[in-house]
N, C-alpha and C positions, 0 to 999 in steps of 0.2 A: 105576495100580490100587493104591490104598491104602485100607485099612479097618481099623478097630479091631474086634477080635473077643474074645470070651470063651471059656471052656472049653465044649465041647459043640457048637460050631458046625459046620456041614457043610463038605464039601470045596470048595464054591464060594464061601465067605465071603471077602470082600476081593478077589475077582478079577473083579468086574463080572458075576457069574453064570456065568463061564466055568469049567469044571472044570479042575483042574490035576492033573498026574500025580504031582508031588512037592511037599511043603511042608517046607522046611528050617528047623526051629525052632532058635534059638540061632545064627543065621547070622552075627552080628557078633562072636562069640567066636573064639578062635584056630582051633579045629578046624572050626567052622562056616564061617569065611571060607575056609579051605583047601578044604573040600567045595564051597562055592559057586563057587570058581574052577575046580575040576575040572568041575562041571556046566556052567559057561559054555563051557569048551573042548569038552565032550562034545556041546554043541549044534551044533558044526561038523560032527559025524558023524551025529547022529540028531536028529530033530525031537520035541520034547516041551515041554509047558507046565509051569512051576513057579513057586513063590513062596518068597521068603525071609521069615522071621518072627522077631520079637523084640519087646522092650519099648520100644526107643528109636527113634522114627521117623527122627531125624536120622542116627543110625548106619546104619540100613537104607538110607536114601537115598544116603549116602556109599559104602556097599558096592555098591549098584546102579551108581553112576557108575563105580567101579573095574571092575566086571564088564563094563560097556559098552565099556571100553577094551580088554578082552581079546577080546570078541566083540560087535560092534554089534547083532546080532540079539537080544541080551538085552533091549534097550530095549522091544521089542514083545512078548516072550514071558515076561517075568518080572514077577510081581505082588509087592506088598509087603503083609504082614499085620502089624498092630501088635496084640500080645496084651496083655490086661490080666490081672492076677493077683488 
């Protein structure tokens, strides 16, 4: 699930029409990556759909790969949103 979005788009943008519970903007920064890792671990306890968002698709894809190593369920439950500014 990858899509480029602009400001003002809805909660389903970039997720194949599937609503997400959380969109983590700035996911590839230091604090965002720590938060993403926390959410990947939290998926072991609770079920939710979420997406990571940022401006650099390659960084977002690398982050998703790291998160899949923490929790393989991330592969199917995590969307990627590429924001334009």
